[in-house]
N, C-alpha and C positions, 0 to 999 in steps of 0.2 A: 504494500500500500504506500503510495507516494505521500510526501509531506503535505502537499496541498489538499489532496483528497481526504487525508486524515483530519486536517483542520475543518474542512467543509462538513464532514460527518459529525465532528464534535459540535460545531455551531448548529447543525440541524437538530441534534439531540437536545441542545440547550433551548432552542426555540420550541421544541416539542414539550419540554418540561420547564415551564416558566419559573419554577422555584429555583432552578439552577442559574438563571440569568443574572440575578443580582449578586450571586456568590462568585461568579466567574469573572476574574479580571482577564485582560488580554494575555498577561504572562501565564495565568493558569491555563487558559485555553491552548496556548502554543506549547507549553511544556508538559501539560498533562492530558493532551488530547487523547492519547491511546487509552488512558484510564477511564475516559468518558464513553468509550465505545464498548459495546457488549463484547465479552470475551471471545465469542466465536468469530467476531469481525476483526479482531486485533491481529496485527502482524508486527514483527520486530521493528522498532523505531531506531534507525541508525543515526537520526539527526540530533538526538538529545546531546550526545557526547560532542558532536561537531558544534552545536550551539554553545555548549559550555566553553569549549576552546576558543571559539570566535569571540565570545563575550570577554574572556580573560585577555585575549590579544588586544581587543578594542580598548579595554580598560587600561592596559599597560601603555598602549600607544597614546591615548588621550592624556594620561597623567604625564607622560614624557613630553608631549607637546606643550602641556601647561608649563612645565619646568623650562623648556626652551623659550617660551614666550616671556617668562620672567627674566631670563637671561638677556633676551633682546631688549627688554624694557630698561634693564640696568645699563646696558651699553648705550642706548639712546640717551638716558639721563646723564651719563658721564660725559658724552660728547657735547650735550647741551650746556653742562656746567663749565666745560673747558678748564679743568683744574691744571695746576702745574704738573709737568710730566713725572716728577719724583715726589709728589705730594703723598705722604704716608698716612695722612689723617682723613683724606676724602673717602667717603663711602657713598656709593650710588644709591639714590632713592628711586625705586621703580615707580612710585606713585607720582613722581614729577614728570614721567613720560606721558605722551598723549593718551587720552582716554581709550583709544582703539586697542592698546595693549591689554588693558584690563578687561575690555569686552571680549577679546579673543581668548584670554586666559580663563575667564568665567565660562565661556562657551565650551572650552575643552573640559573644564571641571564638571559641567552639566552633562556632557556626553559620557564622561567617565562614570558618573552616577547612573545614567541611563543604561550603560552596558551591563550593569548588575541584573537587569531584567532578563538577560540572555543566559545567565548562569544560575544553576540550582544547587551547586555544590562546589567544594574546593576542587580545583583541577590538578590532579596528580597523574603521573605516568608510571607504569611498571615495566616498560620495555626500555632497555638500557640506552639506546640512542636518544630517545626523547627525554628520558629522565636525566641523562647527563646534561642536556641543554637547560632543563629546569633547575637542576642543582647548581649549575654554573651561574645562572641568572640570580639565584638566591645568594650565592657567595659574593657576587659583585655588588648587588644592591638589595639584599634580602630584608634589611631593616626598613627600607623605603617601601618595599612590597607589602610588608606587614602594616606599616603606617597608612598605606593607601587602601588597605583591606583587599589587596589583589588576590584573585583566586589562585594565582601562581605561587603565592607564599606558602612554603612548606611548614608543617607543624611537627613538633617533636613526637615521634611515634616509634614503636617497636615493630620490627619486621622479621619474618621468617624466610624460608627458602623462596627464591624467585621474587622477593619483594612482597610477599603476602603479608597483609596487615595482621599483626599479632596482638591479641589482647594481653595487657600486662599480667593479668591474673593467670593466663595460660602459661606464660614464660616463668612466672614465679611459683607455679604449682610444684609440689614436692618432687624431687628427682633423687636418683641414687647417690650422686656425689655432690652436686652443687649447680651453680648457674654461671654462664659466661656471656658477656656482652661486648660486641665489637663496635667501635665508634670511628666513623670516617672523618676525613679532614676537610679543609676549605674547598668549596666548589665540588665536592665529591658526594657520593651517595652510598647507600648500603650495598647496592648491587656491584659496586667496584670490587668489594672483597670477594664476592662469589664468582667473579670472572676468573679468578686465579685457580689453576689446577692444584697448586700447592696448598692454597687455603682450603679448598674442598677436601683434600686429604686430611688436613689438620682438623677441620670441622667434623669429619667422619670419625676421627679418632676420639674427639671429645664426646661425641654422641655414644660411641661404643664403650667409652669408659664410664658412662653414666651421668654426663653433664648435659644440662638443658641450655641450648645456645640460642641467642637472638642477636640481631643487628639493629643499631639505632639509625634512624633517619631524622634529620633536623635541618633547620634553616641556618646555614653557616654564616649568613650575613648579619644575624643578630649579635648583640654584644655577648662575648664569651660568658660573662658572669650571669647574664640573663638566661642563657641556655643551661648554665651550670646549676642555677637555682631550680629550673624546671626539672632537670634530671634528678637532682637531689630529692625534690618533693615526690617525684614518681617512685624512686627507690624506697623512700621512707614509707610510702603508702603500702607497699607490698613486701618490704623486707624488714620492717621494724621489729616484728616478732618472729622472724624467720630463723631457723636453726641451722641452715646449710650455708657453706661458704659462697662468696661472690667474687668472681674475677672480672676485671675491666681491662680491655685491651684497646688502646686508642692509637690511631695513626695521625701524625701531624697535629692539626688543631684538636683532633679527638683526644689526644693526650692532655692538652691544656684543659679541655672540658672535664676530664676526670679530676684533675687537680682542683678546678673551680667547684665542682659538685662536692668534692671531699671537704674543701674549706667551708663551704656553706653548711654542710652537715655537721662539721665540728663546732662551728660557732653557734649553731642552733640546736645542739644536743640531739641530733638525729640518731636513732638507734641502728639504722641500717649500716652505719659505719663500722659497727662491731662485727658485721658479717663480711666486710671487705677483707679478703685474704691476700689477693695479688692485684697489682696495678702495673700495666706495661705501657710505656710511652715510646712509640716507634717513630723516630724522626720528628719529635715535637720540639718547637722552638722555645725552650724555656727562658732563653735570654733575648728573645725577639728575632724577627726575620729582617735581614738587611734590605731585601728588595722593597719592603714597605717603607723603610727609612728613606731609600732613594726616591721612591715615588712621592713621598710627602715633601721632600726637599724640592723636587722638580715642580710640584704643584705650587709651592710657596714662592718660586721664582716669578710666577704670574702676578704675585702681589706687589712686585717692585714698583710698578706704575699703575695709577688708577685706571688707565685705559685698557689694561689686560686683567685687572683684578676681578671683574665680573666673571671671567672665564675660569676662575678657581672653582666656580660652582660645578663645572664639568668634572674636575678632579675630585671634588668632594662627594661626587655621586658614589664613590667606592664605599662599601658598607662599613658599619661599625666593627663588624667581625674582622675585616681586613685591617682596619686601623688599630685594633687591639693587638694584632700581631707585631706591631712596631716595637712595643716594649713588653710583649707577652703579658698583657694585662688580663688577669683572670678574676679580679675582684672589682667591685664598684669603686673602691678608693685607690685602685691601681697599685696596691702593695704586692709584694712577692711573699706569699705565705709559705711556711715550711711544708715539707711532706708529712703526711700523717704517720705517726709512729705506730708500730705494731702491725704494719702492712708490708708485704714483700713488694719492693719497687724495682722495676727494670727500666733503665734509661738506655735505649738502643739508638746509636747514631750510625749513619752510613756516609761514605764519601764517594764521589764520582770516580776518583782514583786515589792512589796513595799520595799523589802530589797535592791533593786538595784537603788533606786532613788538618792542616794548620792555617788555612786561609778562609776567607769569607765565602768561598764558593761551596765548599762542603759537598752536599749531595745535589747541588744545583739550585736548591731552594733554601735549605737550612744549614748553617755552618755546623761543623762537628762540635765546636765549643758550646754552641747554643743547645744542641740536642743532648749533650752530656752535662749541661748546666755547669760549665767550668769557664773561668776567665783568668786574667793575669793574677788575680788575688787567690785563685784556687777554686775549690768546690763551692758553688752557690747553694746547692741543695744537699741536705744531709738526712740520713735516716739509718737506724740500726740495721735494717735489712734492705740495703740498697746495692744493686749490681749495675755496673756500667759496661756496655759492650760496644765495640767499634768494628764495623764491617766495611771493607773496601770494595770498589767497583760496583756500587749499587746507587742509582740515582733515586731521587725522592719518591717518584711514583712507583718505581720497581720494587720498593720495600714490600708492597702488597703481594708480590709474586716472585719472591726469591726464596729458594729452598733453605738457604742458610739462616734467614730470619726465623723461619718456622722451626728449624733445628734448635736455635737458641731458645725459642719459646718452650719447646718440648723439654729441653734440659732444665730450664728454670722452673717450669711447672711440674716436672716429674711425670710427663706423659710419655708412655711407650708407644712407638710407632707400630700399630697392629692393624691398620686399615689398608685395603688395597686401593691404589690410586684410581680415581674416577675422573672422567672429563668434567670440566666446569659446567655447572648447571645451565649457564646462559650462553653456551657456545653456539647453540642453534640460532641465536639472534643475530649472529654475524655471518656475512656471506662466506661460503667455503672458498678457500684459495685453490686455484687450479694446480 
């Protein structure tokens, strides 16, 4: 049944049943037309998902256009004011630009609100190519997506195999040995872990040993401490009175998220922290990421003259999550809390090659010194049960799919390799190579 005929039949039914007319808005008729048609006349509606995506794209486009209009208004205002080229105090006032700018910006805002009529739910993808795009978008400007109430904004959820939404109670249900949670890094998603054949073997070993495994999916563009608080509250809800051990394994930003959640739990007397047995930080920038430092300095160069200062808005579109990586800020007050005592900690660093173990290149994203939390003054993080490991010839993303990384995890966790290697679950989503 085509979309048009579906709408026609829904309208016909509404006209035949006057009591439905005053209850049916245009959105109700468009989105719920199949529900208004008798069961025997219904056919699958492939348009609802397309409308959700179209609405989400339109909403994002209109909000972006609104921001560009504000930028243009600031540039116009600056040129009209004609400040001195090196005036450091001048700030553009977009309200002094012609009224047309405000009309256009308001129109885009109105269209953005209207686009919500096309969406009935949050838009999430569970196929890797599209989910990668959504996760990358969240990493770059996820805090703004959340502020705009964009359907593309990811929420913090637990996932099972193939990205299946997992109820927290299901994951926290009693198991033979305990529970393991994998946390991805900036602009990544839970399916990135499962693409690795070595990770699949490790996951199968954990399952065979009696551990219940889950993967976290979250908006990496939010402030790290905001995500940390959300994770801590989730764990407190299900593990406060739990008697089994909990293992947290994070890659890159995921490791900082573990530390942030642990700090929140410690300062708020959460009981789940008593269940935390092991915490692994794989390539996590505990002392910050130099690329964000470089990006921030380049963006600040635009502020030298008032004529380019409005364009700093473009650089500032990068998310709070990215900005937090500049100094590894995992708390609201941007302090560097210590590691939780009584927990087994693993700081694992990798280097692109042996030549980059002592410079800022490191694994291409995170320097070795930052991943090991060491600087010229020595160790910045301490704990009675702390292990540091350095592996060469592994770049930052390859950490997820290097056999040596999982060998270190096995040795540290005391897991014996007893599962037969299986192809990655998501391999079928990629075209076969000739």
